[in-house]
C-alpha positions in Angstrom: 28.6 -29.7 -15.5 26.1 -27.1 -16.8 27.8 -24.0 -18.3 27.0 -20.8 -16.5 24.4 -18.5 -18.2 25.1 -15.6 -20.4 23.7 -12.3 -19.2 23.1 -9.5 -21.7 22.2 -6.1 -20.3 20.7 -3.8 -23.0 19.9 -0.1 -22.8 21.1 3.4 -22.2 24.6 4.5 -21.7 24.4 8.2 -20.5 26.6 10.9 -19.0 25.1 12.8 -16.1 26.2 16.4 -16.7 26.6 18.4 -13.5 27.7 22.1 -13.4 31.1 21.0 -12.3 31.6 17.5 -13.6 30.2 14.7 -15.8 29.7 11.1 -14.7 29.1 8.0 -16.8 26.0 6.1 -15.9 22.8 4.4 -17.1 21.1 1.6 -15.1 21.8 -1.3 -17.4 25.5 -0.2 -17.7 25.8 -0.1 -13.9 24.2 -3.6 -13.6 26.5 -5.0 -16.2 29.6 -3.7 -14.4 28.5 -5.2 -11.1 27.6 -8.6 -12.7 31.0 -8.8 -14.4 32.7 -8.0 -11.1 30.6 -10.8 -9.4 32.1 -13.2 -11.9 29.2 -13.7 -14.3 29.6 -13.6 -18.1 27.8 -10.3 -18.8 27.7 -8.3 -22.0 26.4 -4.8 -22.4 24.6 -3.7 -25.5 24.1 0.0 -26.3 24.9 2.7 -28.7 27.0 5.9 -28.4 27.9 8.6 -30.8 31.1 9.2 -32.7 31.7 12.2 -30.5 34.2 12.7 -27.7 31.8 11.5 -25.1 31.3 8.3 -27.1 35.1 7.8 -27.1 35.1 8.4 -23.3 32.3 5.9 -22.8 34.1 3.1 -24.5 37.3 3.9 -22.7 35.6 4.1 -19.3 33.8 0.7 -19.9 37.2 -0.9 -20.7 38.6 0.5 -17.4 35.6 -1.0 -15.6 36.3 -4.4 -17.1 33.4 -4.6 -19.5 33.6 -5.9 -23.1 33.0 -3.0 -25.4 32.4 -5.1 -28.5 28.6 -4.6 -28.4 28.5 -0.9 -28.0 27.5 0.5 -31.4 28.7 3.8 -32.7 26.0 5.9 -34.3 27.2 8.3 -37.0 24.6 11.0 -36.5 23.2 10.9 -33.0 25.1 12.1 -29.9 26.1 10.1 -27.0 23.4 10.1 -24.3 23.4 13.0 -21.8 21.3 13.8 -18.8 21.4 17.4 -17.6 21.3 17.5 -13.8 19.6 20.6 -12.3 19.8 21.6 -8.7 17.1 23.7 -6.9 18.7 25.8 -4.2 15.3 26.3 -2.4 14.2 22.6 -2.2 17.8 21.2 -2.3 16.5 18.6 -4.8 18.0 17.5 -8.1 15.9 17.2 -11.3 17.0 15.4 -14.4 16.6 16.4 -18.1 17.2 13.3 -20.3 18.1 14.7 -23.7 16.6 13.2 -26.8 17.2 11.8 -29.3 20.4 10.1 -28.3 22.5 7.3 -29.8 21.0 4.7 -27.4 17.6 5.4 -28.9 18.8 3.8 -32.1 20.3 0.5 -31.0 20.3 -1.8 -34.0 18.3 -4.9 -33.4 20.4 -7.1 -35.6 23.7 -6.0 -34.1 22.2 -6.5 -30.6 21.6 -10.1 -31.3 25.3 -10.5 -32.0 25.8 -10.4 -28.2 24.2 -13.8 -28.0 25.5 -15.3 -31.2 27.8 -17.7 -29.3 25.2 -18.7 -26.8 25.3 -22.4 -27.6 23.5 -24.5 -25.0 23.7 -21.9 -22.3 20.8 -20.1 -20.7 20.3 -16.5 -21.9 19.3 -13.9 -19.3 18.4 -10.5 -20.7 18.4 -7.4 -18.4 16.3 -4.4 -19.6 14.5 -1.4 -18.4 11.8 1.0 -19.4 13.7 4.1 -20.5 15.7 2.5 -23.4 12.4 1.4 -25.0 11.1 5.0 -25.5 12.1 4.9 -29.2 11.0 2.2 -31.7 14.5 1.1 -32.8 15.9 0.3 -29.3 12.6 -1.2 -28.2 12.9 -3.6 -31.2 16.4 -4.5 -30.1 15.2 -5.2 -26.5 12.3 -7.3 -27.8 14.5 -9.2 -30.2 16.8 -10.3 -27.4 13.9 -11.2 -25.2 12.5 -13.5 -27.9 15.5 -15.8 -27.6 16.0 -15.4 -23.9 15.1 -18.0 -21.3 14.8 -15.4 -18.6 13.9 -11.7 -18.9 14.9 -9.4 -16.0 13.0 -6.1 -16.0 14.1 -3.0 -13.9 11.0 -0.7 -14.0 13.0 2.4 -13.1 10.4 4.9 -14.3 11.6 8.2 -15.8 8.5 10.2 -16.8 7.7 11.6 -19.3 9.9 9.2 -21.2 8.2 6.1 -19.8 4.5 5.2 -20.0 2.3 2.7 -18.2 1.5 1.0 -21.5 5.1 0.3 -22.0 5.5 -0.9 -18.4 2.6 -3.3 -18.9 4.2 -4.7 -22.1 7.5 -5.1 -20.3 6.0 -6.9 -17.3 4.3 -9.3 -19.6 7.7 -10.1 -21.2 9.7 -10.6 -17.9 10.0 -13.3 -15.4 12.0 -11.4 -12.7 11.2 -7.8 -12.0 12.6 -5.1 -9.7 10.7 -2.0 -8.7 10.6 0.4 -5.8 7.6 0.8 -3.5 6.5 4.0 -5.2 6.4 2.3 -8.5 4.6 -0.7 -7.0 1.8 1.5 -5.8 1.6 3.3 -9.1 1.4 0.1 -11.0 -1.2 -1.3 -8.6 -3.3 1.7 -9.1 -3.0 2.3 -12.8 -2.5 -1.2 -14.2 -4.5 -3.2 -11.7 -7.1 -0.5 -10.9 -6.7 -1.1 -7.2 -8.2 1.9 -5.2 -6.3 0.8 -2.1 -2.9 0.7 -3.9 -1.8 4.0 -2.4 -2.2 3.0 1.2 -2.5 -0.8 1.2 0.0 -3.4 2.5 2.9 -3.4 0.0 3.5 -7.1 0.3 -0.1 -8.0 -0.5 0.0 -5.5 -3.4 3.3 -7.2 -4.6 1.6 -10.6 -4.6 -1.3 -9.2 -6.7 1.1 -7.7 -9.2 3.1 -10.9 -9.4 0.0 -13.0 -9.9 -1.5 -10.6 -12.5 1.6 -10.7 -14.7 2.7 -14.3 -14.0 6.1 -13.3 -12.6 8.5 -15.8 -11.1 9.9 -13.3 -8.8 9.1 -9.7 -7.9 11.6 -7.6 -5.9 10.5 -4.4 -4.2 13.0 -2.0 -2.7 12.1 0.5 0.0 15.3 2.5 0.6 16.5 2.5 4.2 13.7 0.2 5.1 15.2 -2.7 3.1 13.5 -4.8 0.5 11.3 -7.9 0.0 10.8 -10.6 -2.6 7.5 -12.1 -3.7 7.6 -15.5 -5.4 5.5 -18.6 -5.8 7.5 -20.0 -2.9 6.3 -17.2 -0.6 7.7 -13.9 0.7 11.2 -13.0 1.9 12.0 -9.7 3.7 15.2 -8.1 4.9 15.4 -4.8 6.7 18.6 -3.7 5.0 21.9 -2.7 6.6 22.6 0.4 8.5 24.6 2.6 6.2 26.4 5.9 6.3 25.2 7.1 2.9 27.8 8.8 0.7 25.8 8.6 -2.6 22.6 6.7 -3.4 23.2 6.8 -7.2 23.5 3.2 -8.4 22.5 1.5 -5.2 19.4 0.0 -6.8 21.5 -1.2 -9.7 23.9 -3.0 -7.4 20.9 -4.5 -5.6 19.5 -5.8 -8.9 22.9 -7.3 -9.8 23.0 -9.1 -6.4 19.5 -10.4 -7.1 20.4 -11.7 -10.5 23.6 -13.3 -9.3 21.7 -15.1 -6.5 18.9 -16.3 -8.8 21.2 -17.7 -11.6 23.4 -19.4 -9.1 20.5 -21.1 -7.3 20.8 -19.4 -3.9 17.8 -19.5 -1.5 15.6 -16.4 -1.6 16.6 -15.2 1.9 20.3 -15.6 1.1 19.8 -13.9 -2.3 18.0 -10.9 -0.6 20.6 -10.5 2.1 23.4 -10.4 -0.5 21.5 -8.0 -2.8 20.9 -5.7 0.1 24.5 -5.9 1.2 25.6 -4.9 -2.3 23.2 -2.0 -2.4 24.3 -0.7 0.9 28.0 -1.0 0.0 27.5 1.1 -3.1 25.4 3.7 -1.2 28.3 4.0 1.3 30.7 5.1 -1.4 30.8 7.8 -4.0 29.9 6.7 -7.5 27.6 4.1 -9.0 30.3 1.5 -9.5 32.9 1.8 -6.7 35.8 -0.5 -6.3 35.4 -3.5 -4.0 32.3 -5.3 -5.5 34.5 -8.3 -6.3 34.9 -9.1 -2.6 31.3 -10.3 -2.6 32.1 -13.1 -4.9 32.3 -16.7 -3.6 35.8 -17.9 -3.0 
């Protein structure tokens, strides 16, 4: 019997700093938590400071059931922080991602230690754009991708910290990609030069992006309108589940975890998409990016 794959998520661990509270997050950290709860062997690679927030990060990860062995402690740089600003007039939030942060300096050699006992298993590496903004962490991501059988890329644009050049490099390195519809149209316009990207059929656009970068699977999310998958086997669409939204933070990360779980376990595309949407909806219906209860989505 083939051993299950090893999944390594690499990237930022950050604290969202609100006026009245601070919340641990970071897309790759959220994905790793969900995957671990879904029963996969998942490890998270990042770096935090030797400051109190770094201590809290490690403690919180342990409470969430994640192995903390591959979270490096940087002696000079602070643990990642994102200042959350609220505009009373527009009722919108804006985010200020502080730099430099410890996760900008993930050591490439130490990152490879997360896959040191890989053996004959498949290595799946989950990565995003933001953690590659600095050379050191970009080298750590690319080092893991060089030995991986499958790269999973979450576009997750955070301008001005992410550039289209970096997105293009990441698309070239991945086999499975997740993006939202806005990112799809931006990529279609800026990387493919399609004048119709802003108003064209998103499914046709997704097929063009998938073909251009040789992707095995491209997932596109559209919020309350569900999501679809574009693959060499065709398209799969699901309208999503009606949800009383409590907090949308982390819903996309849960969706990606469901997608990865379905792919590595060989589920059909329609079944994978349904499960991924259900996970995303579940997280959106509860406060916090990693609410309790994800484990109930595991197979018996």
